[in-house]
C-alpha positions, -999 to 999 in steps of 0.1 A, spaced: 743 -417 259 766 -388 268 746 -367 244 717 -370 270 740 -367 304 774 -352 305 802 -369 326 793 -354 359 756 -356 356 760 -395 348 782 -400 378 763 -378 402 729 -393 393 743 -429 399 733 -433 434 697 -426 428 692 -460 408 684 -490 428 706 -522 422 678 -544 427 664 -538 392 654 -572 377 674 -561 345 705 -554 364 721 -588 358 727 -576 321 765 -570 317 775 -533 309 791 -541 277 756 -554 262 738 -527 277 764 -503 261 764 -521 224 723 -519 226 723 -483 232 752 -477 206 727 -493 181 701 -470 187 720 -441 186 730 -425 151 762 -418 139 761 -384 144 751 -389 182 779 -416 185 806 -394 173 799 -371 203 808 -397 230 839 -384 245 867 -406 254 866 -393 291 830 -407 292 841 -441 278 869 -445 303 845 -436 333 820 -463 319 847 -488 318 857 -481 353 822 -491 365 824 -523 344 809 -543 374 787 -519 392 751 -531 392 740 -494 398 756 -482 368 742 -509 349 708 -502 360 714 -465 352 723 -474 319 694 -493 311 674 -464 323 691 -442 298 688 -468 270 651 -463 277 651 -427 272 675 -429 240 648 -454 228 619 -428 237 637 -398 222 638 -418 186 602 -426 191 597 -389 197 617 -383 162 596 -407 146 562 -389 159 576 -357 146 580 -369 112 547 -384 110 531 -353 120 550 -335 90 525 -334 61 546 -350 31 547 -327 -1 546 -341 -35 580 -346 -53 569 -321 -80 557 -294 -57 577 -263 -60 595 -252 -26 582 -220 -12 576 -202 24 539 -214 25 544 -249 14 571 -254 43 545 -238 66 515 -261 56 540 -292 58 553 -281 93 519 -269 107 507 -290 136 476 -298 122 467 -322 148 462 -294 171 438 -275 147 401 -282 141 409 -303 109 424 -328 132 458 -351 122 466 -349 85 471 -385 83 432 -388 89 423 -364 58 409 -376 28 435 -376 0 414 -353 -21 418 -327 7 455 -329 3 451 -327 -34 435 -295 -32 459 -281 -7 488 -289 -29 469 -275 -59 466 -240 -45 502 -242 -32 513 -247 -67 494 -218 -79 508 -183 -92 473 -168 -83 462 -161 -49 441 -185 -36 427 -200 -5 408 -232 6 384 -234 36 378 -269 46 356 -287 69 324 -275 88 348 -248 106 361 -235 71 398 -239 83 422 -217 62 449 -230 41 466 -206 14 495 -201 -9 523 -174 -10 504 -148 -33 474 -147 -7 498 -136 20 500 -101 10 460 -99 12 464 -108 49 493 -85 59 497 -85 97 471 -115 99 497 -139 84 507 -165 96 485 -168 125 455 -172 97 470 -206 88 449 -233 102 425 -207 117 384 -205 106 379 -176 85 349 -168 104 379 -156 132 403 -141 107 379 -118 89 354 -116 121 347 -79 109 336 -86 74 318 -118 85 283 -105 83 288 -102 44 309 -134 40 289 -155 62 260 -157 35 284 -165 6 300 -192 24 267 -209 35 255 -207 -2 288 -222 -16 287 -248 12 252 -257 -4 271 -263 -37 266 -230 -55 292 -212 -72 295 -175 -69 316 -149 -85 321 -113 -71 334 -84 -91 349 -54 -73 334 -64 -44 339 -39 -13 350 -51 22 361 -30 51 389 -46 67 413 -41 93 446 -56 80 474 -34 96 457 -17 125 434 5 108 402 0 89 403 3 49 382 0 23 393 -30 2 381 -41 -32 382 -79 -44 373 -99 -75 366 -133 -61 352 -166 -72 341 -191 -47 335 -227 -57 324 -257 -35 352 -285 -27 336 -319 -34 348 -349 -19 327 -377 -33 292 -363 -31 299 -341 -2 307 -303 0 338 -303 20 349 -270 18 352 -237 -2 379 -228 -31 386 -193 -35 407 -173 -63 411 -138 -50 425 -107 -71 426 -75 -49 417 -45 -71 416 -19 -44 442 2 -60 425 0 -93 390 8 -83 400 38 -59 420 54 -86 394 51 -112 367 66 -86 390 94 -78 400 100 -114 363 104 -125 357 131 -98 387 152 -112 369 148 -145 338 162 -133 355 190 -115 371 199 -146 339 197 -167 323 219 -142 348 248 -143 358 249 -178 325 238 -197 299 261 -178 292 295 -178 295 309 -143 269 333 -134 285 342 -101 311 330 -76 281 314 -56 269 296 -84 303 283 -92 307 270 -54 272 252 -61 287 234 -91 314 224 -75 299 212 -46 275 193 -69 303 176 -85 318 165 -53 284 151 -45 289 122 -67 319 109 -49 307 111 -10 331 81 -4 365 101 -8 345 137 -1 322 130 25 322 167 36 332 197 18 329 236 28 338 264 2 348 297 16 345 329 -1 
């Protein structure tokens, strides 16, 4: 009880309780014993000797007994709240390796998301989630009609500044700027089709600015019984590789133009250079050569 109210608070709040309570006939010792049984050892050890002496001095005070009973109810309610919090924790399988995302997924307040309490999920949904959390590859599952996102640690790098707010959010909200491309893909997968995209371009805003991003992505439906309940994605970002290869090709074309062609005049050389750059409008959308 001393955990919830200090010695001073306990005494100062006594007059606010009525002595006419029907339960005030209980002896203080019995109320005290009942309260202690509800408190764990850690809380019990924090009860000071001064508080014990104060309680003993009010041994026959009915108002004190009533106050203790109210506090006893508070203790019971607190334990119920602790149990409720434990229930809200998604229990992970014993064999699942510990990671930042497994902890986040376990502790996430799913009852406040569009998926609802995890206690109402189909076991197959939980198995899908546990499967991606154990993967070393970037993986993501989008569950339910709202396509709520759950992802693993390797996928966090692709989200950048959008993590951890992306967890438990609909993918249409997380990648809103690319939904005109993603929407039809997800519609097709939710209809039962699998899709593979190689080096697919998406223009995303992940760190405060727009950037071209390339991904190789496999989309497959998540079947629960005979229904599609979501989309499973295995994602590999290949932005650096695609952009590097494209720029290297431009350099090769420039080299070929300047070394293997007989130049009739400086003007013709500039024309040939601009023709080579024309093949890479993404990196060189505009060029001017001054003579």
